[in-house]
N, C-alpha and C positions, 0 to 999 in steps of 0.2 A: 851663421845661417842655421835656422831652426826648422827647415822644412820637414814635413812628415809624409811618408808614403801611406797610401791606404792599404797596402799589402803587408801582412805580417803574420807571424806564428809564435806562440808561446805555450809552454807546458809547465805545470807546477804540481808537485806531489806533497802529500801531508799525511800525518798519522797521529791519532790520539786514542789511547786505550786499546780497545779491541777493533777500532775502525781505521781504515786507510782510505784515501781518496786521491783522485787525480783530476786536475783541471786542464783543459785544452782550449785554446782560443785561436781562431783563424779569421783573418779579415781580408777582404778583397774590395775592389773598386765598387762604389755605389754613389748615387746622386745625393743621398742623405745618410743618416745613421739608421741602420736596420739591425736590431739585435735579435738573434734567434737562439733560444735556449733548449738544451737537451739535458734534463735532469731526472734522476730516479724518483720513483714515487715516495711521497713523504717529505719532499723538499719544496713544496709549493709555497710555503710561508716565506721563503727568502727570495723568491723570484723577483719581486719588485725591488728589493734591495740590490740584487745583482744588476738589474737594468739601470738603476740610478747610478751605480758605481761605473758602469760602462759609459754613461753620458758624461760623467766627470772627466774621463780619460780620453774619450774619442769624440770627434766632431762629425766625421763622415766615414762611410764604408759599410759594407755588409759584414757583420760580425757574427760568427757562430761560436757559441760557448757550450762546451760539453763537460758535465760533471759526472764522474764515475765513483761510486762508493762501494767498498767491500767490507764485510764483517767477518772477523776470524771464525773459521770453522772450529767446533769443539767448545765454543763458549756456551756451555749449557750445564744444567744441574740435573742430577738423577734423583728420582723420588719413588718410593714404594707405593704401588697401587694396593692399598690395604684391603679394600673390599675384595679385589680379585685374589689377593694372596690368601685371605681367609677362606674363600670359596675353594681354592685349590687344595689347601690343607684339609678341609672337611671332606673333599672328594677323595683325597688319598686315604684318609682314615676309613671312609666307607668302603673303598675298594679292598682294603686289607681284611675286611670282614668276609670277603668272598675268596680271597686268594692269600695263601700263606707266603708273604713276601716281606723283604726288609722295608723298613720305613724310608721314604724318600729323604735324600739329604737336602740341606739348605741350599747348596750350590745348584742342585737340580731344580728345586722349586723356583729359585730366583732367575734361572735361565729360561724359564717359560715365557713365551711372548706376552707382553703386556703387563707382566708382574712388575718389572722395572720400567718406569717411564722417564724419558729425557725431555727436558723443556728448556728453551733458550732463556738465558737470564735477561730479564727485562731491564732496560736502561731507565734510570730515574730521570726526573725532569731536569735537575741541575746538570747531570752529565750530558744530556741531550743539548741543552743550551750551550754548554762549554764547547761541545763538538761543532755546533753551528757557527759559533764565534770563530773557532779555529779555521773552519772552512772558508768563511768570509774574509778572514785575515789573509789566507793564502790567495784568495781572489784578488785582493789589492796588489799583492806582490806579482801575481800573474799579469794583471793589467799594466803595471809598471814595466814589467819585462816586455810586454807587447809594444808599449809605447817606445821603448828603447830600440826594439827591432825596426819599428816604423821610422824612427828618426835616422837610423843607420842607412836604411834604404832611401830615405828622403835626401840624405847627404849626396848619395850617388846621383839621384835625379836632379838635384840642384846643380851639380857640376855639369851634367849633360845639358840642362836647359841654358845655363850660363854660356856654354860653348856654342849653342845654337844662336843665342843673342849676339855673341861676337861675330858669328858668320853673317847674320842678318845685317849687322852694322857695316861690315866690309862690303857686302853686296850693294847696300844702299849708297856707299861712297863710290863704288864702281859705276853704278847707274848715273849718279849725279855728274860724274866727270867723264862720261862716255863721249868719245869724239863725235859721234853721230848727233849729239844734242847741240852742238855749236851752231850759231846762225849761218856761218859759212858752209858748214856741211849740209844744212837744210837747203840753202840756196843752190848748191851744186846738185843735190838730188832732185830738186824741183826742176832745175834747168834740163837735166838729163831726161826727166819724165816728159817734159813738154816737147823736147827735141824728138823724142821717139814718136810722139803723137803727130807732130806737124812736119817733121823731117827737115826743117830749115831753121837753124839757129838765128840767121840774119833777120828774121821777121819777128823776133821776140821783142816785146816792149819791156825795157829794163825796169821802168818804174812799176809796171804791173807785176813783173816778176818779183820785185822786191816786196810788194804788198802781199803777194801770195806766199812768199817765203816767211814773212812775219806771221801771217795767219796760220800757216802750217806749223811754225815753231810754237805758237801759242797753244794750238790744239795738242801738241805733243809734250807740252811742259809738264813735268812731274815734280816740280819743286815742292808743292804742297804735300804730295804723297811722301816725298823723302823726309820733309820736316816732321810729318806725323809719325813716320817710322822711327825717327830718332826719339821723339817724345814717348812712343810706346816702349822703346828699348830702355829708356831711363825709368819709366814706371815699372817695367818688369824687374829690373835690377833692384829697385827699392822693395818690391814684394818678396824677392828672394831673401832679403835680410829681415823680413818681418817674422815675429814670433807667433803671430796668430795664424789660424788656418786660412790659406790664401788660394786654395785650388780653384774655387769658382771665379775669383777675380783674374787669375792667370788664364783660365779658359776663355773668359770674355776678351782679354787682351789678345789672345791668339786669334780670335775671330776678327778683331780689328786689324791685326797684322795681315791676315789673309785678304781682307778687303782692300787694303792699300796695294798689296802685291797684284791683285786682279786688275785694279785700275791702272797700275804701271804697265802691265802686259797689254792691256787694251789700248793704251796710248802709244805704245812702242812704235817707232818709225824706222827702226833699223835692227839688224840681226844681233848686234852687240847688246842692245838694251833688252831685246826679247830673250836672249840666252841668260842674261843676268836676272831678268824677271822670273824665268822658269826656275833657276837655281834658288832664287829667293823663296818661291812658293814651296820648293822641296824642303828647304831649311825650316820654314814655318810649319810645314806638315809634320816634320820630325819633332819639332818642339811641342806641337799640340799632342802628339802621342805620349810624350813624357809628362806633360802638364795634367793629362787625364788621370794620372796616378797619384797626384798630390792631394793631400787632405784639404 
């Protein structure tokens, strides 16, 4: 069984040189595949590559991908502002012409604001390309991890759906062999109904009673619905073993299951069939809730 849920979460961290990053992916149910990206400025060039990678791994679901990138603090170079330093030195010499004071020390001059400038080391093109490749490589690992999480959840969903299919099959058998569906049971109910209406069983026409019983039995016949339920059960079990995304087909089958259950309830001619029909609708509704999570 290779069912995948549309719900999943994955996180991946990486580092290269002075940069570290973190990927997070979260998916929830959706009619199709909707990828939403949250990436820092400067990473627009890889957005389409990220979307294409998501399409290769995911078929359905609302997917939110977040990339966070940090650059180490302190990755900078110091340089002497020569023009400012010369001006400070000249100003100090000029000031000593008016005041008898010791010459300023080098430490003192360098400590003046602006004399020493710090500038972040610029990353060359090859280093930037290598970092982007590493980030995209981690994205592939992230998506693989996400698919694994969705498959694990899909396994639980498949077991639940299979259990509901078994329940539907048992209820279909119960309805098919319900005592109230036998011709004799239909005849008795019809006789009782007519007796209540006219009050005298001796006036009943046995031939007419038989004809009415046959007619009532035909109207209440749910054999076709039972047969279709069995066919739907078989189709659903085959889909559960399919490696392709089958969520939409399972949703369609669930609608067909529900249609047959509604027809059975509308044709019901006794409390036992009605109760089994309602239980059938409940089982189908539970199955539909699980199916809506399948990719």
